[in-house]
N, C-alpha and C positions, 0 to 999 in steps of 0.2 A: 276824291276817291276814298272809299271806305276800306281801310286796311285792317282795322280792328273793330269787331262788332261788340257792342255792349252785351254782356251776358248777365242775367239775373243771378247767376252763381257768384258774381262779384259782390252782391249785396251783403253787407254785414249787419244791417238792422240799425245802424247808427246814421240818422239822416245826414248829418254834416259830413261824415266820411264818405257815405255813398254818393253824395253830390260831388264831392271833390274827386272821387274816382271817376265819375261820369265825365267831369270836365277834362281829366287826363285823357280819357279815351277820345273825347271830342277834339282836343288839341292835337293829338297824334293823327287823327283823321284829317284835320285842317292842314297839318304839315304835309301829309301825303298829297292832298289836293294842291297845295301851293307848289309842290315839286313837279306836278304834272305840267309839262311845258305847253300843253294845249289849253291850259286854263288861262283865260284872258282877264278875269276879274278876281278880286279878292286880295288878301294880304300876301306879301311875299314870304318866302320860306324863312328868311332871317328874322322877320318880325314874329312869326308863329313860333319859331324855335326859342326865341327869347321869352315869349309868353309861357311856353311849355316849361322852360327851365325855372322861371319865377314861380309858377304854380307848383311845380314838383317840390322845390325846396321849401316853400311855405307849407305845403301839405305835410311833408315829413316832420317839420317842426310842430305843427298842430297835432299830428297823430301821436308823436312822442309825448307831448304834454297830456293829451287825453288818456293815453295808456298809463301814464304815471298817476294821473288823478284817479283812475279806476283800479289801480293796484294790480296791473298786468304782471304776472309772475315772470314773464320772459322779456321784460322791458329792456334790460341791459343787452341781451343778445339781439333784440330788435333794433336798438340804437346802433349797435355795431354793424348790423346789416345795412342800416340806413347810411352809415358812414361809407361802407363799401359801395353802395349804390350811388351815393353822391359822386364818388370818384369815377365810377363806371360811366355815369351820365355825363360828367365833365369831359371824360375822354371821348365819349360819343359826340358830345356837343362840338368839341374841337375838330373831330374827324368830319363831322357834317359841315362845318364852316370852311373846311379846307377846299378851296376852289379846284384844286388839282385832283381831287378824289372822284373817280368815276363810279364808285360803288355806294353812293348815298342811299340807294334803296336798301342795300344790305345793312347799313347803319340804322336806318329807320326800322327795319325788321328786328334788329336787336333791341331797339327801344320797345317795340310791341311785345316781344318775348319777355322782356324784363317786367313790364307792367302786368301782363297776364300772370306770370309766375308769382310776382310779389303780392298782388291782390288775392288771387285764388288760393295761394298756399300760406304765405306768411301772415298777411293781415287776417285771414280766416281764423287763425289761432286765437284772436281776440274776442270772437263771438261769445264765448261763455261769460265774459266780463261785462256784457252789455245788458244783461237782465237784472 
């Protein structure tokens, strides 16, 4: 089930970042599909959630290094945002893994909102450093 549509407004013009962002969107959609109890095939939600976490953390590290290499003036504040997001995602990850939580779709929706907001607003500030 597609819960997050890719939007070309997410494009930064840096192929490596754009591809990583597309994978984030894809993994969130895979997680949504894995949560669908009617889905008979495909990976389970724990596997997809672990892939999402791994990709997200690697992406943030890569992005920070690229921003540093390009002289992004807001690097420090962006790194601080990433630290905050790492903690938020960790909390969401734990909440999602909690078998007793009936609101996993709400947790997934928070992940969607975070990705949309971070790419469209925060990462977009980097566009002037790409030319």
